[in-house]
Every structure is written in structure tokens, then in C-alpha cells.
C-alpha positions as CSV (number, residue, x, y, z in Angstrom):
1,M,-17.5,-6.3,13.8
2,Y,-18.2,-8.1,10.6
3,P,-18.4,-11.8,11.3
4,L,-17.1,-14.1,8.5
5,S,-20.6,-15.2,7.5
6,T,-21.5,-11.6,6.6
7,V,-18.4,-10.9,4.4
8,E,-17.5,-14.3,2.9
9,N,-17.6,-14.3,-0.9
10,R,-18.8,-10.7,-1.0
11,V,-17.5,-7.3,-2.1
12,I,-17.6,-4.7,0.6
13,L,-17.8,-1.1,-0.5
14,G,-16.3,1.3,2.0
15,D,-13.3,3.1,3.3
16,A,-10.5,0.5,3.5
17,L,-9.3,1.5,6.9
18,A,-12.8,1.5,8.4
19,V,-13.7,-1.9,6.9
20,L,-10.4,-3.5,7.8
21,D,-11.0,-2.4,11.5
22,K,-14.3,-4.2,11.5
23,L,-13.1,-7.5,10.1
24,E,-12.5,-10.3,12.5
25,P,-8.8,-11.2,12.8
26,E,-7.3,-13.9,10.6
27,I,-10.3,-14.6,8.4
28,V,-9.0,-13.6,4.9
29,D,-7.3,-16.0,2.5
30,C,-6.2,-13.6,-0.2
31,V,-6.0,-9.8,-0.6
32,F,-5.5,-7.9,-3.9
33,L,-4.5,-4.4,-3.0
34,D,-4.6,-1.7,-5.7
35,P,-3.7,1.3,-3.6
36,P,-3.6,5.0,-4.6
37,Y,-0.6,5.5,-6.7
38,Y,0.1,9.0,-5.4
39,L,1.2,10.5,-8.8
40,Q,2.2,13.7,-7.0
41,L,-0.1,15.7,-9.3
42,S,-1.6,17.8,-6.5
43,G,-2.2,21.3,-8.0
44,R,-0.5,20.3,-11.2
45,Q,-1.9,19.2,-14.5
46,L,-0.3,16.9,-17.1
47,R,-0.3,18.4,-20.6
48,R,0.3,16.7,-23.9
49,W,3.3,18.2,-25.7
50,G,2.6,19.7,-29.1
51,V,-1.2,19.7,-28.9
52,N,-1.3,21.2,-25.4
53,S,-4.3,19.2,-24.3
54,S,-4.9,17.9,-20.7
55,V,-4.1,14.3,-19.7
56,D,-6.7,12.8,-17.4
57,G,-4.8,11.7,-14.3
58,V,-6.1,10.6,-11.0
59,S,-7.7,13.7,-9.5
60,E,-10.0,12.1,-6.9
61,E,-9.7,12.9,-3.2
62,W,-8.5,9.4,-2.4
63,D,-5.3,9.9,-4.3
64,R,-4.4,13.3,-2.8
65,F,-1.7,13.4,-0.2
66,C,0.3,16.4,1.1
67,S,3.6,14.6,1.2
68,F,5.3,11.2,0.9
69,A,5.1,11.0,4.7
70,E,1.3,11.3,4.7
71,Y,1.1,8.7,1.9
72,D,3.5,6.3,3.7
73,E,1.4,6.6,6.9
74,F,-1.8,5.8,5.0
75,I,-0.2,2.8,3.3
76,E,1.3,1.5,6.5
77,R,-2.1,1.7,8.2
78,V,-3.7,-0.2,5.4
79,L,-0.9,-2.9,5.4
80,R,-1.3,-3.3,9.2
81,G,-5.0,-3.7,8.9
82,I,-4.6,-6.3,6.1
83,R,-2.0,-8.1,8.1
84,R,-4.5,-8.4,11.1
85,A,-7.3,-9.7,8.8
86,M,-5.1,-12.2,7.0
87,K,-4.8,-15.8,8.0
88,P,-1.2,-16.9,8.6
89,S,-1.3,-18.8,5.3
90,A,-2.9,-15.9,3.3
91,T,-1.5,-14.3,0.2
92,L,-1.3,-10.5,-0.5
93,W,-0.9,-9.2,-4.0
94,V,-0.1,-5.4,-4.4
95,I,0.0,-3.7,-7.7
96,G,1.6,-0.3,-8.5
97,T,3.8,1.7,-10.8
98,Y,7.2,3.2,-10.3
99,H,5.4,6.0,-8.4
100,N,4.6,3.9,-5.4
101,I,5.5,0.2,-5.7
102,F,9.1,0.5,-4.3
103,R,7.9,2.5,-1.3
104,I,5.2,-0.1,-0.6
105,G,7.6,-3.0,-1.0
106,K,9.9,-1.5,1.6
107,M,7.1,-0.9,4.0
108,M,5.9,-4.5,3.5
109,Q,9.4,-5.8,4.3
110,D,9.6,-3.5,7.3
111,L,6.3,-4.9,8.6
112,G,7.5,-8.5,8.2
113,Y,5.7,-9.5,5.0
114,W,7.6,-12.2,3.0
115,M,8.2,-11.5,-0.6
116,L,7.7,-14.6,-2.8
117,N,7.5,-13.1,-6.3
118,D,7.2,-10.0,-8.4
119,V,5.2,-10.1,-11.6
120,T,5.5,-7.6,-14.4
121,W,2.2,-6.7,-16.1
122,V,3.0,-5.6,-19.6
123,K,0.3,-3.1,-20.7
124,T,-0.9,-3.4,-24.2
125,N,-2.3,0.1,-24.3
126,P,0.0,2.3,-22.0
127,M,0.0,6.0,-21.6
128,P,1.7,7.5,-24.7
129,N,5.2,9.0,-24.3
130,W,4.4,12.4,-25.9
131,L,7.7,14.2,-25.0
132,G,10.0,11.3,-25.9
133,V,12.2,12.2,-22.9
134,R,11.7,8.9,-21.0
135,F,10.8,5.3,-21.5
136,T,7.1,4.7,-22.0
137,N,5.4,3.5,-18.8
138,A,4.2,0.2,-20.3
139,T,4.3,-2.0,-17.2
140,E,3.0,-2.2,-13.7
141,T,4.5,-4.4,-10.9
142,L,2.7,-6.9,-8.7
143,I,4.4,-8.0,-5.5
């Protein structure tokens, strides 16, 4: 167990689920969660149209899930761990894109989190829209 005195005003590097399990209950005032976005790129590669070059997406192990069910299970475990660590008056901010933010928002509501705001972050340098078949992903959402 991490007593408050060992984690207060510190960054803890580690697996979120393992660290959350070691935090004392109700000691956290604010959480900023930037979860895996689960871009569903497993085994696929994004290619730029016309120049046929590869787009660097998230390819690390922490963003690989076999299914939406596996992703949802992971996020729910994280949200439950955060809930346990948060003081009753604490604030949780979660950031995401259209790939994940709506799933996470539903889970938060199902777990009893109260939504106060949503904030749109307008990106000044978004991923280009090479194919021109959709709107440019120029925002992320904070809930």
C-alpha cells in the first residue's frame, strides 16, 4: 500500500491497474486520464494516399486489444480503481477521440460518475486528411 505521504505531489511510473490497487482509498483530489485510444489498428497499417508512405500510429503493446469487449473491460477496471482512490469531492478529467471517448463516457455514467462538462480541444496541428473522404480529426474531447 502506498501511504499518502509517499505519493503526494509525485508522479508514479507504473502499470495503472497495479498502482491504483496500491493507493489508499479516497486520497486523490484530481485525476487526468489519457487512456489508450484503441485505434483498432491491430495488424493493419495506415497508409498515406498518393505517396503510399506509412503513418505512425500507436503501435505499442499498451494500445493493443483483441476486441471492444477487452478494451471495455480494461477501461472499466481503471475507472473503478480511480473511483476507489478519489476523494468524494475529487475531479476526473478524461481525454479521448471519437475512437474511444463515447465508450468511456457511457462506462463512466454506468459506474455513477457525474458529468459536469465536456471540453473540446481544438488541435492546431491535426493529422492531415489525405484521402479527403471524411472531416479532419482536428479535435479531442475532455469529459
